[in-house]
Every structure is written in structure tokens, then in C-alpha cells.
C-alpha positions in Angstrom: 140.4 98.4 112.9 142.8 98.4 115.8 140.2 98.5 118.5 137.6 95.9 119.2 134.4 96.0 117.2 131.8 97.9 119.3 128.4 96.1 119.2 125.4 97.3 121.1 122.4 94.9 121.8 119.0 96.4 122.7 116.0 94.4 124.0 113.5 95.0 126.8 113.4 91.3 127.7 116.1 90.5 130.3 116.1 86.8 129.3 116.9 87.8 125.7 119.8 89.9 126.7 121.1 87.1 129.0 120.8 84.6 126.2 122.7 86.9 123.9 125.5 87.3 126.5 125.8 83.5 126.8 125.5 82.9 123.1 128.2 85.4 122.2 130.6 84.7 125.0 133.2 83.4 122.6 133.3 86.8 120.8 134.4 88.8 123.9 138.0 88.9 122.6 136.9 90.4 119.3 133.9 92.5 120.2 133.3 95.1 122.8 129.7 94.3 123.6 127.1 96.3 125.6 123.6 95.2 126.4 120.8 97.6 127.3 117.1 97.3 127.9 115.7 100.2 125.8 116.1 102.8 123.1 116.9 105.7 125.4 119.6 103.7 127.2 121.0 102.8 123.8 121.3 106.5 122.8 123.1 107.2 126.1 125.7 104.6 125.1 126.1 106.2 121.7 126.7 109.6 123.5 129.6 108.0 125.5 131.4 106.0 122.8 131.6 105.0 119.2 129.3 102.2 118.3 130.0 100.2 115.1 126.9 98.0 115.1 123.5 98.2 116.9 121.2 95.2 117.1 117.8 96.0 118.3 114.4 94.5 119.0 111.3 96.2 117.6 108.6 96.2 120.2 109.9 98.1 123.3 108.2 100.5 125.7 109.1 104.2 125.5 111.1 104.1 122.3 110.5 101.3 119.8 113.0 99.9 117.4 111.9 102.1 114.5 112.3 105.2 116.5 115.7 104.1 117.8 117.1 103.2 114.4 115.8 106.4 112.9 117.6 108.4 115.6 120.8 106.4 115.0 120.5 106.9 111.3 120.2 110.6 111.8 122.8 111.1 114.5 125.3 108.3 113.9 125.0 107.4 110.2 128.1 105.2 110.0 126.7 102.7 112.5 125.4 99.4 111.0 121.8 99.0 112.0 120.4 95.5 112.4 116.9 94.4 113.6 116.6 91.2 115.7 112.9 90.6 116.2 110.0 88.1 116.0 107.8 87.3 113.1 104.8 88.8 114.9 106.4 92.2 114.4 106.0 92.1 110.6 103.9 95.3 110.5 106.4 97.3 112.6 109.4 96.0 110.7 107.9 97.1 107.4 108.0 100.6 108.8 111.7 100.2 109.6 112.7 99.4 106.0 114.4 102.7 105.5 116.5 103.0 108.6 117.5 99.3 108.7 120.4 97.6 107.0 119.8 94.0 108.0 116.9 91.9 109.4 117.3 88.9 111.7 114.4 86.9 113.2 114.1 85.3 116.6 115.2 82.8 117.5 118.6 83.4 115.9 121.5 81.1 116.5 125.0 82.4 117.3 126.5 81.4 113.9 123.9 83.4 112.0 124.2 86.5 114.2 128.0 86.5 114.2 128.1 85.9 110.4 125.7 88.8 109.8 127.6 91.3 112.0 131.0 90.1 110.7 129.9 90.3 107.0 128.6 93.9 107.4 131.8 95.0 109.2 134.0 93.1 106.7 132.4 95.2 104.0 133.2 98.3 106.0 136.8 97.1 106.3 137.0 96.4 102.6 135.5 99.8 101.7 137.2 101.9 104.5 137.1 105.2 102.7 135.2 107.7 104.8 133.9 109.4 101.7 132.1 106.1 100.6 130.4 105.8 104.0 129.4 109.5 104.1 127.9 109.2 100.6 125.9 106.1 101.4 125.1 106.4 105.1 122.1 108.6 104.8 120.6 107.0 101.7 117.5 105.0 102.6 115.8 104.8 99.2 117.3 105.0 95.7 115.7 107.1 93.0 113.3 105.2 90.7 112.5 105.8 87.1 109.4 108.1 87.1 107.4 106.1 84.6 107.9 102.9 86.5 107.2 104.5 89.8 103.9 105.7 88.4 103.1 102.3 86.9 103.6 100.4 90.2 101.6 103.0 92.2 98.7 102.6 89.7 99.0 98.8 89.7 98.9 98.2 93.4 95.8 100.5 93.7 93.9 99.0 90.8 90.9 96.8 91.4 92.3 93.8 89.4 95.9 94.1 90.6 98.2 91.6 89.1 101.3 90.2 90.9 102.7 89.2 87.5 102.6 92.8 86.3 104.0 94.1 89.6 106.9 91.6 89.3 107.5 92.7 85.8 107.6 96.4 86.8 110.0 95.7 89.7 112.3 93.6 87.7 112.9 96.4 85.2 114.1 99.0 87.7 117.4 98.9 89.6 116.3 100.8 92.6 113.1 98.9 93.1 114.8 95.5 92.6 117.5 96.4 95.2 115.0 97.3 97.9 112.7 94.3 97.2 115.7 91.9 97.4 116.9 93.6 100.5 113.7 92.7 102.3 113.0 89.3 100.9 116.6 88.1 101.7 116.3 89.2 105.3 115.9 86.3 107.8 112.6 87.9 108.9 111.0 86.0 106.0 112.8 82.7 106.9 113.5 81.6 103.4 115.7 78.6 103.0 117.9 80.2 100.3 118.8 83.6 99.1 116.6 85.1 96.3 118.2 86.9 93.4 115.1 87.2 91.1 113.0 90.3 91.9 109.9 88.8 90.2 110.2 85.7 92.4 110.7 88.0 95.4 107.5 89.9 94.6 105.5 86.6 94.5 107.0 85.5 97.8 106.3 88.7 99.6 102.7 88.8 98.4 100.3 91.6 97.5 99.8 93.0 101.0 103.5 93.3 101.7 104.1 94.9 98.4 101.4 97.4 99.0 102.8 98.2 102.4 106.3 98.7 100.9 105.1 100.9 98.1 102.3 102.9 99.7 103.3 103.0 103.4 107.0 102.4 103.8 107.6 104.6 100.7 110.8 102.9 99.8 110.3 103.6 96.1 110.6 107.4 96.4 110.4 109.2 93.1 113.7 110.8 92.2 114.3 114.5 92.7 114.3 115.9 89.1 116.4 118.9 90.3 119.3 116.5 90.7 118.7 113.8 88.1 117.7 114.6 84.6 115.3 112.4 82.6 118.0 111.7 80.1 120.4 110.5 82.8 117.9 108.2 84.4 116.6 106.9 81.0 120.2 106.2 79.8 121.3 104.5 83.0 118.1 102.4 83.1 118.5 101.3 79.5 122.2 100.4 80.0 121.5 98.5 83.3 118.6 96.5 81.8 120.6 95.5 78.7 123.7 94.6 80.8 121.6 92.4 83.1 119.9 90.7 80.2 123.1 90.0 78.4 124.9 88.9 81.5 122.2 86.3 82.2 122.4 85.0 78.6 126.2 84.7 78.8 125.9 82.9 82.1 123.4 80.5 80.7 125.7 80.0 77.6 128.5 79.2 79.9 126.4 76.5 81.6 126.2 78.3 85.0 123.5 77.0 87.3 120.2 78.8 87.7 121.2 80.7 90.8 124.4 81.9 89.1 122.3 83.1 86.2 120.0 85.0 88.5 123.0 86.5 90.2 124.5 87.5 86.8 121.2 89.2 85.8 120.8 91.1 89.0 124.4 92.1 89.2 124.2 93.4 85.7 121.0 95.3 86.5 122.6 96.8 89.6 126.2 97.2 88.5 125.9 101.0 88.1 123.6 101.6 91.0 126.4 103.7 92.6 125.9 106.2 89.8 122.3 106.8 91.1 123.6 107.3 94.6 126.3 109.7 93.5 123.9 111.7 91.3 121.3 111.9 94.1 123.7 112.8 96.8 126.4 114.9 95.0 124.8 116.5 91.9 127.3 119.3 91.7 130.2 117.0 91.7 128.5 114.7 89.2 128.1 117.8 86.9 131.8 118.5 87.2 132.5 114.8 86.4 130.4 115.0 83.2 132.2 118.2 82.2 135.6 116.7 82.8 134.8 113.5 80.8 133.4 115.5 77.9 136.6 117.6 77.8 139.0 114.7 78.4 137.4 111.4 77.5 140.9 109.7 77.5 141.1 110.1 81.3 138.5 107.4 81.9 135.5 107.6 84.3 137.0 105.6 87.1 140.1 107.7 87.4 138.1 110.9 87.4 135.6 109.5 90.0 138.6 108.8 92.2 139.9 112.3 91.9 136.5 114.0 92.4 134.8 111.8 94.9 137.7 109.8 96.4 135.7 106.7 95.5 134.2 105.0 92.4 130.6 104.3 91.6 131.4 100.6 91.9 132.6 101.0 95.5 129.6 103.2 96.5 127.1 100.8 94.9 128.7 97.7 96.4 128.9 99.3 99.9 125.2 100.1 99.8 124.1 96.7 98.5 126.3 94.9 100.9 124.8 96.7 103.9 121.3 95.8 102.5 122.3 92.2 102.6 122.1 91.2 98.9 123.9 87.9 98.0 127.7 88.1 98.1 128.1 87.2 94.3 126.0 90.3 93.4 127.9 92.6 95.8 131.2 91.3 94.6 130.3 91.7 90.9 129.2 95.3 91.5 132.3 96.1 93.4 134.8 94.6 90.9 133.1 95.0 87.5 135.8 97.5 86.5 138.6 95.5 88.3 137.9 91.8 88.0 140.2 89.1 89.1 140.2 85.3 89.1 139.9 82.5 86.6 136.5 81.0 87.2 133.5 82.1 85.1 131.0 83.5 87.5 128.5 86.4 87.9 131.4 88.9 87.9 132.7 87.5 84.7 129.3 87.6 83.0 128.8 91.2 84.0 132.2 92.4 83.0 131.9 90.8 79.5 128.4 92.1 79.1 129.3 95.6 80.1 132.3 95.7 77.8 130.3 94.3 74.9 127.5 96.9 75.3 130.0 99.7 75.7 131.7 98.6 72.5 135.1 98.0 74.1 135.1 94.3 73.1 134.3 93.2 69.6 134.4 89.8 67.8 135.6 91.7 64.7 139.0 91.9 66.3 139.0 89.5 69.3 142.7 89.9 69.8 142.2 93.6 70.6 141.8 94.2 74.4 140.5 97.5 75.8 143.3 99.6 77.3 141.5 99.7 80.7 140.8 95.9 80.7 142.9 93.1 82.2 144.2 91.1 79.3 145.1 88.2 81.5 141.7 88.1 83.1 140.0 88.1 79.7 142.4 85.3 78.5 141.4 83.3 81.5 137.8 83.6 80.4 138.8 82.2 77.0 138.4 85.4 75.1 139.0 85.5 72.1 137.9 81.9 71.8 134.4 82.8 73.1 134.3 86.1 71.2 132.0 85.0 68.4 129.4 83.3 70.7 129.2 86.2 73.1 129.0 88.7 70.3 126.0 86.8 68.9 124.3 86.9 72.3 124.9 90.7 72.4 123.5 91.1 68.9 120.3 89.3 70.0 119.8 91.7 73.0 120.6 94.7 70.8 117.8 93.8 68.4 115.2 93.4 71.1 113.2 96.4 72.3 113.6 97.3 76.0 
């Protein structure tokens, strides 16, 4: 953007605001910063100028952080919403899961704060299409598969609740996995590294937090059957689960480290999450998309999405997951899984290959044949067709297993 980035800091403690001013003094040439002592003052600033990012404390008199962020989400949905609060505010922060994009805990050093704000806004710059922001801005919870939603609700309320069972349920659903990873990767929990495995995340969060998320925060809202058919959800779920499983196997076969394998699995599970968002937000346009593809399958989904929505499901999904703070390799794999570049074998490569194998556009029977919509140079850099037989065998293993 041509103008400076507008960042608003909200905290009722004068010493905190003073500390932020000093800490961020070096950013005054890049950021237009404002510092106010409460939610009502913050909304006055919003009424006077555009605000790109709001960073707020939770416990404040008059209007707390939850109330402020909920108001911002409703009135100014394009603003990036970040919480900067203490660990003692855990209960209140859980209530702010829906209206919050990122979580930072006090004390927070300048490098971390600047990086978080910059990363969120870089994603905005990367995905500058207004239509993407409008589609995603008001989404606070993704639709979940009905049967899995019922399972987790039953499990957390059972007398002999099992964290292992909960982790298994969460790991098998894209919407649930995305929200759990959003929370566990926030600095509020102070973990030394980013977590990409939802089952691990469930164990780290603990039973009480999971109960709060599922029963109180209501982040796992059941999808609206008026917009999303059972067949659509079931088909997307099956494809996402198979892609994640196969991507993880391919990553392991290529000797990627455990973290990269986790990223590959999660990126595969979430690579089509943008389709959920589009279907939930724009059901009529999605119906038109399906009709167009049925009549003219040669056009290709990506081209038709661009024409109808002005954006692709990959862009929509990556924008949302990026705002939620998922690890960069996952966001990048989701964003580029239809337009990969580079020569290194990484999570993006694993997802691209897995997706094409499952869709039937890559086959070891004719490894020299490259799909019309694929980048032949990119596949060559990944050593296809040399790897064709090994990857095809991994695909055959996943195809034989019941999901």
C-alpha cells in the first residue's frame, strides 16, 4: 500500500502503552501508530480513519477486548485483529477465539510483535483482492462434518472422556484441525515451536481447554445444511483426508524431517479449506460453479473460480489460515497447490503430487505424460517421472485403506 500501515494499540495501562511507544520507535517511518487507553476510544479512532491492524489487551474497564474485537469484526471486517494479553487472561481469551486472528502474550518483545503484524499484513499484500477479504473477513468458524461434530460433543461430555479419542476426531476434520492449530500456535500458550499435528495440539491444550473451545467458545459450529449438502461435505472430507495422508507418506519417503512431514499432512488436509469457505459464504455462486463445470469440464475449476468469484479457493483458504497464524509452510502449500514453483522437495511439493495422484492426473503407467494444467518443469525438478513408481505405490497403499 502507498500509505503507511495504520496500527492501533489499545491498553488501559499507561505504562504498557509507553513501553509499546518506546519499543516500536524504529517503526515510525513504516507505521502510522495510535495508542489509546480503552475500547470506546479505539472505536472513535476507527470512526475517523482506516485502521489496518488493531492490537488490544483483554481486561479493560468499560469495554473489554472481546467486546472491542467483536465490534471491530462486525463494523470493520478487513482490520487484522490481534490480542496482546497476559497468561492470567486465559478464560477471557478463550471467549475471543472467534473475533481474533492472532494471539500474543505479555511480555512480548519488539521483534515478535513486529513480525506478527508484518506477516499478517504481508499476507494481505500478497492476496490484495478485495473479494478474498470480503469472503473471509466475517468467517469466524468453518463448517465441520456433522458426524464428527456430534462425536466430539459426545466425547467431551462423557464420564470417561479420552484425550486420545478427541485427538483422533480432531485430526480427521479440516475445520476442527484449523481452529485447534490456530489456538495452540498462538504465543498465548508459549510453546517453543510451532505445532502442526492436531492430535499433539489436543494433548497440549488439555481437556478443560478443549471443553471450553467446543462447548463454550463454539468454534466448531455445525455447518448449515441449507448451504452445504451432505454429499459435498463427505466428498471434500474424504479427498482432504486422503491427500493429507498421502502427502505425509510422500514426505517421509523423500526423507523430509518430522516437522516437514507434519506440515505436509496438515497442508494436505487443509488444501481445499477455501472450498468450505466459498460454499458457506457464497452458496448460489458455488451452485453456478458446479453447473458450469458439469457443462464444460474442459474449462478447469481454477479458471471458472476466477471468473465467478474473482479469486480461487486456494487464495481464500490461504488467506484465512494465514490470518489464523498457521505455520508458513502450510499456508504457502495451500496457496500454491495449483501453481507450485521451486526446486526443493517440501510440503508444497508433497501436497501437489498427492493431490494430482488422487485426482488421477498423474499416473505411473505413463510417467512421461504431464497434466495439461501442471507445470512440467516443476514436476521435472521433483524428479518425476523417476519417482513415479514409488509415489504411485504409496498412493495405492492409501487407496486400499478405509478412511
